[in-house]
KOLMI-816283 format. One record per atom (N, C-alpha, C, CB): residue number from 1; residue in one letter; chain; atom name; x, z, y. Coordinates in pm, 1 decimal, padded with zeros to 6 digits. Glycine has a CB too. Layout:
REM residues N
NUM	A	A	CA	X	Z	Y .
...
END
This chain:
REM residues 120
1	M	A	N	-03926.4	04947.7	-05945.4 .
1	M	A	CA	-03774.8	04944.2	-05959.9 .
1	M	A	C	-03770.4	04831.7	-06074.8 .
1	M	A	CB	-03698.2	05104.1	-06005.2 .
2	T	A	N	-03689.8	04734.6	-06051.6 .
2	T	A	CA	-03657.9	04634.0	-06160.4 .
2	T	A	C	-03513.5	04625.5	-06188.3 .
2	T	A	CB	-03706.8	04495.1	-06123.9 .
3	T	A	N	-03485.1	04664.7	-06305.9 .
3	T	A	CA	-03349.7	04678.4	-06350.9 .
3	T	A	C	-03330.1	04609.2	-06489.1 .
3	T	A	CB	-03312.5	04827.5	-06357.8 .
4	N	A	N	-03198.8	04598.3	-06522.9 .
4	N	A	CA	-03168.7	04549.6	-06662.4 .
4	N	A	C	-03155.8	04661.2	-06745.5 .
4	N	A	CB	-03044.2	04465.6	-06673.5 .
5	T	A	N	-03138.1	04615.2	-06889.0 .
5	T	A	CA	-03126.6	04725.9	-06990.7 .
5	T	A	C	-03004.0	04806.6	-06983.0 .
5	T	A	CB	-03133.5	04672.0	-07126.2 .
6	Q	A	N	-02889.0	04769.2	-06941.4 .
6	Q	A	CA	-02758.9	04840.0	-06920.1 .
6	Q	A	C	-02779.3	04946.9	-06808.1 .
6	Q	A	CB	-02641.0	04735.0	-06879.0 .
7	A	A	N	-02846.0	04915.3	-06705.6 .
7	A	A	CA	-02855.3	05008.7	-06598.9 .
7	A	A	C	-02966.8	05118.2	-06599.0 .
7	A	A	CB	-02868.5	04933.2	-06483.6 .
8	T	A	N	-03061.5	05099.2	-06684.0 .
8	T	A	CA	-03185.1	05171.6	-06696.4 .
8	T	A	C	-03171.7	05289.2	-06792.9 .
8	T	A	CB	-03294.8	05078.7	-06741.4 .
9	P	A	N	-03176.4	05420.1	-06723.9 .
9	P	A	CA	-03159.2	05530.2	-06823.3 .
9	P	A	C	-03297.0	05558.9	-06881.5 .
9	P	A	CB	-03095.6	05662.9	-06757.0 .
10	S	A	N	-03294.8	05636.2	-06986.1 .
10	S	A	CA	-03422.9	05670.5	-07046.6 .
10	S	A	C	-03510.2	05763.9	-06947.9 .
10	S	A	CB	-03395.8	05744.1	-07186.6 .
11	F	A	N	-03633.0	05753.5	-06940.0 .
11	F	A	CA	-03705.6	05829.3	-06844.5 .
11	F	A	C	-03853.1	05828.9	-06892.1 .
11	F	A	CB	-03687.8	05770.3	-06699.2 .
12	A	A	N	-03939.0	05923.8	-06827.8 .
12	A	A	CA	-04074.3	05955.4	-06837.6 .
12	A	A	C	-04145.3	05933.3	-06713.4 .
12	A	A	CB	-04091.2	06087.3	-06879.9 .
13	L	A	N	-04255.8	05903.8	-06719.2 .
13	L	A	CA	-04354.4	05878.1	-06576.7 .
13	L	A	C	-04490.5	05911.4	-06627.2 .
13	L	A	CB	-04357.0	05703.5	-06508.0 .
14	H	A	N	-04548.5	05994.7	-06546.5 .
14	H	A	CA	-04685.7	06021.6	-06564.2 .
14	H	A	C	-04777.9	05904.0	-06509.0 .
14	H	A	CB	-04717.2	06154.2	-06495.6 .
15	I	A	N	-04826.5	05822.0	-06595.5 .
15	I	A	CA	-04878.5	05698.1	-06553.8 .
15	I	A	C	-05010.0	05721.3	-06455.5 .
15	I	A	CB	-04913.6	05612.9	-06685.3 .
16	P	A	N	-05106.5	05828.4	-06476.7 .
16	P	A	CA	-05197.5	05833.6	-06381.3 .
16	P	A	C	-05160.8	05864.3	-06239.3 .
16	P	A	CB	-05281.8	05915.6	-06421.3 .
17	D	A	N	-05053.3	05917.0	-06213.9 .
17	D	A	CA	-05006.7	05951.1	-06073.7 .
17	D	A	C	-04907.3	05852.7	-06024.8 .
17	D	A	CB	-04943.8	06091.6	-06067.0 .
18	A	A	N	-04863.1	05754.9	-06086.8 .
18	A	A	CA	-04767.8	05654.4	-06045.1 .
18	A	A	C	-04814.2	05577.4	-05928.3 .
18	A	A	CB	-04738.3	05562.9	-06154.4 .
19	E	A	N	-04723.4	05569.6	-05833.5 .
19	E	A	CA	-04773.0	05491.7	-05706.4 .
19	E	A	C	-04740.3	05335.3	-05733.2 .
19	E	A	CB	-04690.9	05548.6	-05559.5 .
20	L	A	N	-04839.0	05270.4	-05696.0 .
20	L	A	CA	-04826.9	05114.5	-05731.4 .
20	L	A	C	-04823.2	05033.1	-05593.2 .
20	L	A	CB	-04964.4	05059.5	-05828.6 .
21	E	A	N	-04778.7	04912.2	-05621.6 .
21	E	A	CA	-04768.2	04820.5	-05504.6 .
21	E	A	C	-04871.4	04703.7	-05507.2 .
21	E	A	CB	-04625.3	04761.2	-05499.1 .
22	P	A	N	-04917.1	04668.1	-05389.5 .
22	P	A	CA	-05015.8	04543.0	-05401.9 .
22	P	A	C	-04957.5	04418.7	-05476.9 .
22	P	A	CB	-05057.6	04491.8	-05254.5 .
23	E	A	N	-05054.0	04376.1	-05551.4 .
23	E	A	CA	-05027.4	04240.4	-05630.6 .
23	E	A	C	-05141.3	04151.7	-05597.1 .
23	E	A	CB	-05018.2	04258.7	-05797.4 .
24	P	A	N	-05155.8	04091.2	-05468.9 .
24	P	A	CA	-05261.8	04008.8	-05441.3 .
24	P	A	C	-05309.1	03902.2	-05557.5 .
24	P	A	CB	-05223.5	03940.3	-05319.6 .
25	L	A	N	-05428.4	03894.1	-05587.1 .
25	L	A	CA	-05497.7	03805.6	-05676.5 .
25	L	A	C	-05494.9	03660.9	-05595.8 .
25	L	A	CB	-05655.6	03864.7	-05711.1 .
26	D	A	N	-05486.9	03559.9	-05677.7 .
26	D	A	CA	-05509.6	03426.5	-05621.6 .
26	D	A	C	-05672.5	03401.6	-05607.9 .
26	D	A	CB	-05436.9	03312.6	-05720.5 .
27	P	A	N	-05732.8	03391.9	-05493.9 .
27	P	A	CA	-05871.7	03385.6	-05485.8 .
27	P	A	C	-05942.4	03304.9	-05579.5 .
27	P	A	CB	-05905.1	03346.4	-05367.8 .
28	A	A	N	-05876.5	03200.1	-05629.2 .
28	A	A	CA	-05949.2	03108.3	-05741.9 .
28	A	A	C	-05970.7	03196.0	-05864.8 .
28	A	A	CB	-05855.4	02970.7	-05788.1 .
29	Q	A	N	-05899.7	03301.4	-05881.1 .
29	Q	A	CA	-05924.0	03398.1	-06000.7 .
29	Q	A	C	-06050.6	03478.8	-05997.8 .
29	Q	A	CB	-05811.6	03498.1	-06010.2 .
30	I	A	N	-06085.7	03497.1	-05878.0 .
30	I	A	CA	-06200.7	03585.3	-05853.9 .
30	I	A	C	-06348.2	03525.4	-05877.1 .
30	I	A	CB	-06189.8	03631.5	-05711.8 .
31	V	A	N	-06406.3	03580.2	-05983.7 .
31	V	A	CA	-06534.7	03524.5	-06006.2 .
31	V	A	C	-06645.4	03592.5	-05924.0 .
31	V	A	CB	-06565.5	03532.2	-06150.3 .
32	S	A	N	-06639.4	03739.6	-05920.1 .
32	S	A	CA	-06726.1	03805.8	-05839.1 .
32	S	A	C	-06675.4	03935.7	-05809.9 .
32	S	A	CB	-06852.9	03811.8	-05894.1 .
33	G	A	N	-06740.0	04001.4	-05704.1 .
33	G	A	CA	-06687.4	04136.9	-05646.3 .
33	G	A	C	-06564.2	04116.7	-05554.6 .
33	G	A	CB	-06644.8	04238.2	-05766.4 .
34	D	A	N	-06497.8	04218.4	-05536.5 .
34	D	A	CA	-06376.8	04216.0	-05443.6 .
34	D	A	C	-06273.5	04303.6	-05517.1 .
34	D	A	CB	-06410.4	04275.0	-05287.9 .
35	P	A	N	-06224.5	04265.1	-05635.1 .
35	P	A	CA	-06127.1	04341.6	-05717.2 .
35	P	A	C	-05985.9	04333.6	-05641.6 .
35	P	A	CB	-06118.3	04278.9	-05872.1 .
36	V	A	N	-05924.8	04447.9	-05652.1 .
36	V	A	CA	-05789.5	04476.1	-05597.0 .
36	V	A	C	-05688.3	04504.3	-05693.7 .
36	V	A	CB	-05792.4	04585.5	-05507.9 .
37	V	A	N	-05577.3	04431.5	-05708.8 .
37	V	A	CA	-05477.4	04450.1	-05823.3 .
37	V	A	C	-05357.9	04519.9	-05750.7 .
37	V	A	CB	-05430.8	04300.9	-05899.9 .
38	T	A	N	-05309.1	04627.9	-05827.0 .
38	T	A	CA	-05173.4	04681.2	-05776.2 .
38	T	A	C	-05101.2	04694.7	-05911.2 .
38	T	A	CB	-05181.4	04832.3	-05686.1 .
39	G	A	N	-04962.0	04715.9	-05892.2 .
39	G	A	CA	-04885.4	04740.7	-06012.9 .
39	G	A	C	-04752.9	04783.4	-05984.8 .
39	G	A	CB	-04879.4	04626.0	-06096.8 .
40	K	A	N	-04656.6	04799.2	-06094.7 .
40	K	A	CA	-04530.9	04832.1	-06071.3 .
40	K	A	C	-04456.5	04801.3	-06197.6 .
40	K	A	CB	-04519.9	04970.2	-06026.6 .
41	V	A	N	-04352.0	04710.4	-06181.9 .
41	V	A	CA	-04258.3	04685.9	-06304.9 .
41	V	A	C	-04162.8	04794.6	-06318.3 .
41	V	A	CB	-04177.0	04552.3	-06294.5 .
42	L	A	N	-04160.9	04868.7	-06419.8 .
42	L	A	CA	-04070.4	04966.8	-06455.3 .
42	L	A	C	-03947.7	04936.0	-06504.1 .
42	L	A	CB	-04119.6	05039.5	-06535.5 .
43	W	A	N	-03950.2	04818.6	-06589.8 .
43	W	A	CA	-03820.4	04771.1	-06669.7 .
43	W	A	C	-03847.5	04617.3	-06663.0 .
43	W	A	CB	-03805.4	04834.8	-06842.4 .
44	E	A	N	-03731.2	04556.9	-06670.3 .
44	E	A	CA	-03721.1	04400.9	-06680.5 .
44	E	A	C	-03594.7	04374.0	-06759.0 .
44	E	A	CB	-03714.0	04324.0	-06530.7 .
45	S	A	N	-03600.7	04288.4	-06868.8 .
45	S	A	CA	-03476.2	04244.5	-06937.1 .
45	S	A	C	-03381.5	04172.2	-06857.9 .
45	S	A	CB	-03505.7	04163.5	-07047.0 .
46	A	A	N	-03254.7	04172.9	-06872.2 .
46	A	A	CA	-03169.7	04102.1	-06804.9 .
46	A	A	C	-03203.2	03951.5	-06795.1 .
46	A	A	CB	-03048.3	04125.2	-06860.4 .
47	D	A	N	-03259.4	03902.9	-06895.3 .
47	D	A	CA	-03309.1	03759.8	-06887.0 .
47	D	A	C	-03442.3	03728.6	-06819.2 .
47	D	A	CB	-03320.3	03708.5	-07021.0 .
48	G	A	N	-03509.0	03839.1	-06784.8 .
48	G	A	CA	-03635.0	03823.1	-06722.0 .
48	G	A	C	-03750.6	03792.6	-06818.1 .
48	G	A	CB	-03623.9	03717.7	-06622.6 .
49	K	A	N	-03729.5	03797.3	-06938.0 .
49	K	A	CA	-03839.6	03753.4	-07041.8 .
49	K	A	C	-03908.9	03856.9	-07099.3 .
49	K	A	CB	-03787.3	03677.5	-07153.9 .
50	Q	A	N	-03869.2	03986.6	-07068.2 .
50	Q	A	CA	-03949.4	04115.1	-07112.5 .
50	Q	A	C	-03967.1	04197.3	-06981.9 .
50	Q	A	CB	-03866.4	04209.3	-07233.4 .
51	L	A	N	-04110.1	04232.8	-06985.5 .
51	L	A	CA	-04145.2	04330.4	-06861.1 .
51	L	A	C	-04217.4	04437.4	-06916.8 .
51	L	A	CB	-04235.5	04264.1	-06741.1 .
52	R	A	N	-04184.4	04563.7	-06864.2 .
52	R	A	CA	-04271.6	04680.3	-06889.7 .
52	R	A	C	-04314.9	04740.1	-06764.6 .
52	R	A	CB	-04204.0	04784.2	-06972.7 .
53	G	A	N	-04441.6	04785.4	-06758.7 .
53	G	A	CA	-04493.1	04839.8	-06630.5 .
53	G	A	C	-04627.2	04896.1	-06642.6 .
53	G	A	CB	-04495.7	04736.5	-06525.6 .
54	I	A	N	-04669.8	04893.7	-06517.0 .
54	I	A	CA	-04811.6	04958.6	-06489.8 .
54	I	A	C	-04891.9	04875.6	-06398.9 .
54	I	A	CB	-04801.3	05102.6	-06424.5 .
55	W	A	N	-05032.7	04841.0	-06444.0 .
55	W	A	CA	-05109.0	04758.5	-06368.3 .
55	W	A	C	-05248.8	04822.2	-06358.8 .
55	W	A	CB	-05109.5	04619.8	-06426.0 .
56	Q	A	N	-05311.4	04785.7	-06234.2 .
56	Q	A	CA	-05427.0	04837.9	-06210.0 .
56	Q	A	C	-05519.2	04741.5	-06132.1 .
56	Q	A	CB	-05405.7	04959.1	-06145.5 .
57	I	A	N	-05652.1	04741.0	-06183.1 .
57	I	A	CA	-05756.7	04656.5	-06117.7 .
57	I	A	C	-05879.6	04728.1	-06080.0 .
57	I	A	CB	-05795.5	04545.9	-06205.3 .
58	T	A	N	-05940.4	04704.5	-05976.3 .
58	T	A	CA	-06071.8	04780.1	-05933.1 .
58	T	A	C	-06189.6	04685.7	-05971.3 .
58	T	A	CB	-06075.9	04815.2	-05763.9 .
59	P	A	N	-06311.5	04739.1	-05986.0 .
59	P	A	CA	-06433.3	04665.7	-06033.9 .
59	P	A	C	-06444.5	04516.6	-05977.7 .
59	P	A	CB	-06562.0	04747.7	-05990.5 .
60	G	A	N	-06479.2	04426.6	-06068.5 .
60	G	A	CA	-06511.3	04294.3	-06028.0 .
60	G	A	C	-06486.6	04212.9	-06162.9 .
60	G	A	CB	-06419.7	04243.7	-05897.7 .
61	V	A	N	-06494.7	04081.5	-06149.9 .
61	V	A	CA	-06480.4	03985.8	-06246.9 .
61	V	A	C	-06375.0	03894.0	-06209.7 .
61	V	A	CB	-06601.9	03918.4	-06270.9 .
62	V	A	N	-06266.8	03879.2	-06286.7 .
62	V	A	CA	-06162.8	03762.0	-06259.6 .
62	V	A	C	-06114.5	03700.0	-06384.4 .
62	V	A	CB	-06034.9	03812.2	-06181.2 .
63	T	A	N	-06054.5	03580.6	-06374.3 .
63	T	A	CA	-06010.4	03497.3	-06484.3 .
63	T	A	C	-05858.1	03501.0	-06479.2 .
63	T	A	CB	-06067.9	03348.9	-06474.6 .
64	D	A	N	-05794.8	03485.1	-06596.8 .
64	D	A	CA	-05664.4	03480.3	-06611.6 .
64	D	A	C	-05613.7	03397.5	-06719.9 .
64	D	A	CB	-05621.8	03600.3	-06622.8 .
65	T	A	N	-05484.9	03353.7	-06724.7 .
65	T	A	CA	-05426.2	03293.2	-06846.5 .
65	T	A	C	-05321.7	03395.7	-06888.0 .
65	T	A	CB	-05361.9	03143.6	-06821.4 .
66	E	A	N	-05327.7	03427.7	-07008.0 .
66	E	A	CA	-05250.1	03543.6	-07039.3 .
66	E	A	C	-05112.5	03514.8	-07087.4 .
66	E	A	CB	-05318.1	03621.6	-07137.1 .
67	A	A	N	-05030.6	03615.6	-07102.2 .
67	A	A	CA	-04890.5	03618.3	-07143.5 .
67	A	A	C	-04895.2	03680.0	-07280.4 .
67	A	A	CB	-04795.6	03699.5	-07042.5 .
68	N	A	N	-04801.6	03682.1	-07354.2 .
68	N	A	CA	-04798.1	03766.2	-07486.7 .
68	N	A	C	-04769.3	03910.1	-07429.2 .
68	N	A	CB	-04672.3	03712.9	-07604.3 .
69	E	A	N	-04883.5	03988.9	-07453.9 .
69	E	A	CA	-04872.1	04129.2	-07399.5 .
69	E	A	C	-04941.4	04223.8	-07493.2 .
69	E	A	CB	-04934.7	04142.0	-07255.0 .
70	L	A	N	-04879.7	04349.0	-07497.6 .
70	L	A	CA	-04942.6	04452.9	-07554.5 .
70	L	A	C	-04957.7	04553.0	-07438.0 .
70	L	A	CB	-04866.4	04505.5	-07677.4 .
71	F	A	N	-05086.4	04627.2	-07436.9 .
71	F	A	CA	-05106.6	04716.8	-07332.1 .
71	F	A	C	-05197.1	04833.0	-07391.4 .
71	F	A	CB	-05171.2	04642.7	-07206.9 .
72	V	A	N	-05185.4	04949.6	-07321.1 .
72	V	A	CA	-05274.4	05058.3	-07356.3 .
72	V	A	C	-05348.7	05100.8	-07217.2 .
72	V	A	CB	-05188.0	05184.5	-07426.4 .
73	V	A	N	-05463.5	05117.9	-07234.9 .
73	V	A	CA	-05553.9	05152.9	-07125.3 .
73	V	A	C	-05538.7	05300.1	-07102.7 .
73	V	A	CB	-05702.9	05114.8	-07156.0 .
74	V	A	N	-05501.9	05350.9	-06990.9 .
74	V	A	CA	-05485.9	05488.8	-06947.2 .
74	V	A	C	-05614.5	05546.0	-06901.7 .
74	V	A	CB	-05385.4	05499.3	-06838.3 .
75	S	A	N	-05681.3	05453.1	-06809.9 .
75	S	A	CA	-05817.9	05499.2	-06739.9 .
75	S	A	C	-05887.8	05376.7	-06713.6 .
75	S	A	CB	-05800.6	05584.1	-06597.9 .
76	G	A	N	-06018.4	05388.1	-06709.3 .
76	G	A	CA	-06125.6	05282.0	-06667.5 .
76	G	A	C	-06162.7	05211.2	-06791.3 .
76	G	A	CB	-06072.5	05173.7	-06555.6 .
77	R	A	N	-06247.4	05102.4	-06761.5 .
77	R	A	CA	-06313.2	05028.0	-06862.0 .
77	R	A	C	-06325.2	04891.8	-06836.5 .
77	R	A	CB	-06435.0	05076.1	-06885.9 .
78	A	A	N	-06309.5	04791.5	-06921.8 .
78	A	A	CA	-06330.0	04653.1	-06894.8 .
78	A	A	C	-06370.1	04582.3	-07022.6 .
78	A	A	CB	-06205.8	04591.1	-06834.1 .
79	T	A	N	-06442.0	04464.4	-07005.7 .
79	T	A	CA	-06478.8	04369.3	-07125.2 .
79	T	A	C	-06381.6	04239.2	-07085.9 .
79	T	A	CB	-06664.6	04326.5	-07132.6 .
80	I	A	N	-06314.1	04211.3	-07191.0 .
80	I	A	CA	-06226.3	04091.9	-07178.1 .
80	I	A	C	-06279.9	03994.0	-07277.9 .
80	I	A	CB	-06070.6	04124.0	-07204.2 .
81	E	A	N	-06327.2	03867.9	-07223.1 .
81	E	A	CA	-06375.8	03765.8	-07287.9 .
81	E	A	C	-06265.6	03656.9	-07311.7 .
81	E	A	CB	-06489.8	03718.4	-07215.4 .
82	V	A	N	-06230.9	03629.2	-07434.5 .
82	V	A	CA	-06133.6	03521.1	-07460.5 .
82	V	A	C	-06217.2	03393.9	-07474.0 .
82	V	A	CB	-06043.9	03548.9	-07592.8 .
83	E	A	N	-06178.2	03288.2	-07393.8 .
83	E	A	CA	-06237.0	03158.0	-07403.1 .
83	E	A	C	-06234.8	03121.7	-07557.3 .
83	E	A	CB	-06156.6	03050.8	-07310.8 .
84	D	A	N	-06331.7	03078.0	-07607.6 .
84	D	A	CA	-06339.6	03035.7	-07754.2 .
84	D	A	C	-06287.3	03125.8	-07848.6 .
84	D	A	CB	-06272.1	02913.9	-07777.7 .
85	G	A	N	-06314.5	03264.2	-07805.6 .
85	G	A	CA	-06269.6	03372.7	-07920.6 .
85	G	A	C	-06351.6	03492.5	-07888.2 .
85	G	A	CB	-06099.0	03415.9	-07920.1 .
86	D	A	N	-06280.6	03605.5	-07916.4 .
86	D	A	CA	-06349.4	03732.0	-07911.1 .
86	D	A	C	-06376.3	03790.1	-07777.8 .
86	D	A	CB	-06277.4	03825.1	-07983.7 .
87	V	A	N	-06476.0	03892.4	-07774.7 .
87	V	A	CA	-06496.2	03978.2	-07678.4 .
87	V	A	C	-06437.8	04115.2	-07701.3 .
87	V	A	CB	-06627.4	03982.8	-07656.6 .
88	I	A	N	-06353.9	04160.1	-07616.0 .
88	I	A	CA	-06278.8	04277.6	-07638.4 .
88	I	A	C	-06326.5	04391.1	-07536.6 .
88	I	A	CB	-06125.8	04244.5	-07623.7 .
89	E	A	N	-06371.4	04506.3	-07575.0 .
89	E	A	CA	-06417.9	04607.8	-07502.5 .
89	E	A	C	-06297.8	04719.1	-07501.9 .
89	E	A	CB	-06555.7	04656.2	-07562.9 .
90	V	A	N	-06236.4	04756.5	-07378.7 .
90	V	A	CA	-06122.7	04854.0	-07373.5 .
90	V	A	C	-06171.1	04958.3	-07292.6 .
90	V	A	CB	-05989.2	04797.8	-07317.8 .
91	G	A	N	-06103.5	05082.5	-07319.4 .
91	G	A	CA	-06135.2	05200.2	-07229.9 .
91	G	A	C	-06015.1	05282.6	-07260.5 .
91	G	A	CB	-06282.1	05279.4	-07260.3 .
92	P	A	N	-06003.0	05406.3	-07209.1 .
92	P	A	CA	-05903.2	05501.8	-07217.9 .
92	P	A	C	-05851.7	05519.7	-07366.6 .
92	P	A	CB	-05956.2	05630.2	-07160.8 .
93	G	A	N	-05724.7	05509.5	-07383.7 .
93	G	A	CA	-05672.4	05528.9	-07514.0 .
93	G	A	C	-05663.0	05405.9	-07590.9 .
93	G	A	CB	-05749.9	05622.8	-07585.1 .
94	D	A	N	-05735.1	05298.7	-07565.6 .
94	D	A	CA	-05729.8	05175.4	-07632.8 .
94	D	A	C	-05600.9	05099.0	-07622.3 .
94	D	A	CB	-05833.9	05095.9	-07586.2 .
95	A	A	N	-05550.0	05029.5	-07729.8 .
95	A	A	CA	-05448.2	04941.0	-07714.4 .
95	A	A	C	-05492.4	04802.5	-07751.7 .
95	A	A	CB	-05334.8	04983.8	-07790.3 .
96	A	A	N	-05445.1	04708.9	-07680.2 .
96	A	A	CA	-05486.8	04561.1	-07705.1 .
96	A	A	C	-05372.5	04465.7	-07711.0 .
96	A	A	CB	-05581.1	04510.8	-07594.4 .
97	I	A	N	-05388.2	04362.5	-07781.3 .
97	I	A	CA	-05286.6	04265.4	-07767.8 .
97	I	A	C	-05346.3	04127.5	-07728.5 .
97	I	A	CB	-05208.0	04256.9	-07896.9 .
98	L	A	N	-05299.5	04051.0	-07630.4 .
98	L	A	CA	-05337.9	03938.8	-07580.8 .
98	L	A	C	-05232.7	03819.8	-07615.8 .
98	L	A	CB	-05359.4	03962.1	-07438.4 .
99	R	A	N	-05283.6	03711.9	-07645.9 .
99	R	A	CA	-05197.3	03600.3	-07684.9 .
99	R	A	C	-05154.0	03520.0	-07560.0 .
99	R	A	CB	-05271.1	03507.6	-07786.8 .
100	E	A	N	-05026.0	03471.9	-07563.5 .
100	E	A	CA	-04983.9	03372.7	-07459.1 .
100	E	A	C	-05073.8	03261.6	-07472.5 .
100	E	A	CB	-04836.1	03325.0	-07471.8 .
101	G	A	N	-05119.1	03217.9	-07338.9 .
101	G	A	CA	-05208.6	03111.8	-07324.6 .
101	G	A	C	-05351.4	03121.7	-07332.6 .
101	G	A	CB	-05178.2	03030.1	-07405.7 .
102	D	A	N	-05395.7	03247.8	-07385.4 .
102	D	A	CA	-05540.7	03269.4	-07401.5 .
102	D	A	C	-05590.7	03270.1	-07253.4 .
102	D	A	CB	-05577.4	03411.1	-07485.1 .
103	R	A	N	-05712.1	03195.3	-07233.3 .
103	R	A	CA	-05778.1	03203.7	-07104.7 .
103	R	A	C	-05898.8	03304.3	-07115.1 .
103	R	A	CB	-05826.4	03059.5	-07058.9 .
104	T	A	N	-05890.9	03407.9	-07026.2 .
104	T	A	CA	-05970.7	03520.6	-07026.2 .
104	T	A	C	-06049.5	03544.9	-06909.9 .
104	T	A	CB	-05897.0	03625.5	-07048.7 .
105	T	A	N	-06165.8	03607.5	-06920.7 .
105	T	A	CA	-06242.4	03656.4	-06807.9 .
105	T	A	C	-06250.6	03814.3	-06821.8 .
105	T	A	CB	-06389.2	03587.3	-06804.4 .
106	W	A	N	-06206.9	03888.0	-06733.0 .
106	W	A	CA	-06215.0	04036.8	-06726.0 .
106	W	A	C	-06336.3	04073.0	-06634.5 .
106	W	A	CB	-06076.2	04101.2	-06667.9 .
107	T	A	N	-06413.8	04151.6	-06693.8 .
107	T	A	CA	-06519.2	04208.6	-06636.8 .
107	T	A	C	-06482.6	04367.0	-06621.3 .
107	T	A	CB	-06646.4	04177.1	-06722.1 .
108	V	A	N	-06440.6	04405.0	-06514.3 .
108	V	A	CA	-06390.3	04541.3	-06488.0 .
108	V	A	C	-06519.5	04636.5	-06436.9 .
108	V	A	CB	-06266.0	04532.4	-06370.2 .
109	H	A	N	-06545.0	04714.1	-06524.6 .
109	H	A	CA	-06658.7	04817.7	-06493.9 .
109	H	A	C	-06620.9	04935.5	-06411.9 .
109	H	A	CB	-06715.3	04873.9	-06621.8 .
110	E	A	N	-06498.9	04983.0	-06452.7 .
110	E	A	CA	-06443.7	05100.8	-06375.1 .
110	E	A	C	-06292.9	05072.6	-06354.3 .
110	E	A	CB	-06466.7	05244.4	-06454.8 .
111	T	A	N	-06237.8	05105.5	-06248.9 .
111	T	A	CA	-06099.0	05086.6	-06212.8 .
111	T	A	C	-06014.1	05101.1	-06343.5 .
111	T	A	CB	-06054.8	05191.5	-06100.6 .
112	L	A	N	-05947.2	05000.6	-06379.9 .
112	L	A	CA	-05874.6	05012.7	-06498.3 .
112	L	A	C	-05715.1	05014.5	-06475.3 .
112	L	A	CB	-05916.7	04898.9	-06588.5 .
113	R	A	N	-05658.9	05115.6	-06541.9 .
113	R	A	CA	-05503.9	05123.2	-06536.0 .
113	R	A	C	-05456.9	05114.7	-06669.6 .
113	R	A	CB	-05446.8	05254.5	-06470.1 .
114	K	A	N	-05346.6	05039.0	-06676.2 .
114	K	A	CA	-05279.7	05006.9	-06806.0 .
114	K	A	C	-05139.2	05023.8	-06804.9 .
114	K	A	CB	-05305.1	04872.8	-06847.5 .
115	A	A	N	-05064.2	05060.6	-06904.7 .
115	A	A	CA	-04934.2	05056.8	-06926.1 .
115	A	A	C	-04901.7	04921.2	-07007.0 .
115	A	A	CB	-04893.1	05185.2	-06996.6 .
116	Y	A	N	-04805.7	04832.2	-06984.5 .
116	Y	A	CA	-04799.6	04708.9	-07048.5 .
116	Y	A	C	-04652.1	04677.4	-07101.5 .
116	Y	A	CB	-04849.5	04602.7	-06951.2 .
117	H	A	N	-04642.0	04600.6	-07184.8 .
117	H	A	CA	-04527.8	04521.5	-07235.8 .
117	H	A	C	-04549.3	04368.0	-07250.9 .
117	H	A	CB	-04490.1	04576.1	-07368.6 .
118	I	A	N	-04487.7	04286.6	-07164.5 .
118	I	A	CA	-04508.6	04145.0	-07170.4 .
118	I	A	C	-04386.4	04072.4	-07200.0 .
118	I	A	CB	-04564.6	04095.9	-07048.2 .
119	S	A	N	-04397.6	03986.1	-07298.2 .
119	S	A	CA	-04288.1	03887.5	-07344.8 .
119	S	A	C	-04320.0	03750.1	-07292.2 .
119	S	A	CB	-04276.1	03880.9	-07505.7 .
120	L	A	N	-04226.5	03698.5	-07194.9 .
120	L	A	CA	-04264.5	03565.0	-07148.1 .
120	L	A	C	-04176.6	03446.9	-07216.0 .
120	L	A	CB	-04248.6	03561.9	-06990.5 .
END
């Protein structure tokens, strides 16, 4: 469900049970394995610059160029290597912030599900 702020009522969602939709990866992003990505946008601002949702990836190694994002890991584990920067280990209950433009390599050890807020 993608809606604007005026039409979205307050709500709660049990993230581990949320049904997600396929979000195919660009094959150029896959470094190794056969990772599968699914997700669901729960809210989008009227101008399309703010997104809140759920995202999941199965084990494998992928690259990405990040948006300005805050996320909380609900389940699973991954190592996120920021090019010319830090190595971030995340697991259940961890919150992480990624900077817009960071080039990252995600090594997903266990299927990872996160709740996120992205600013574009």
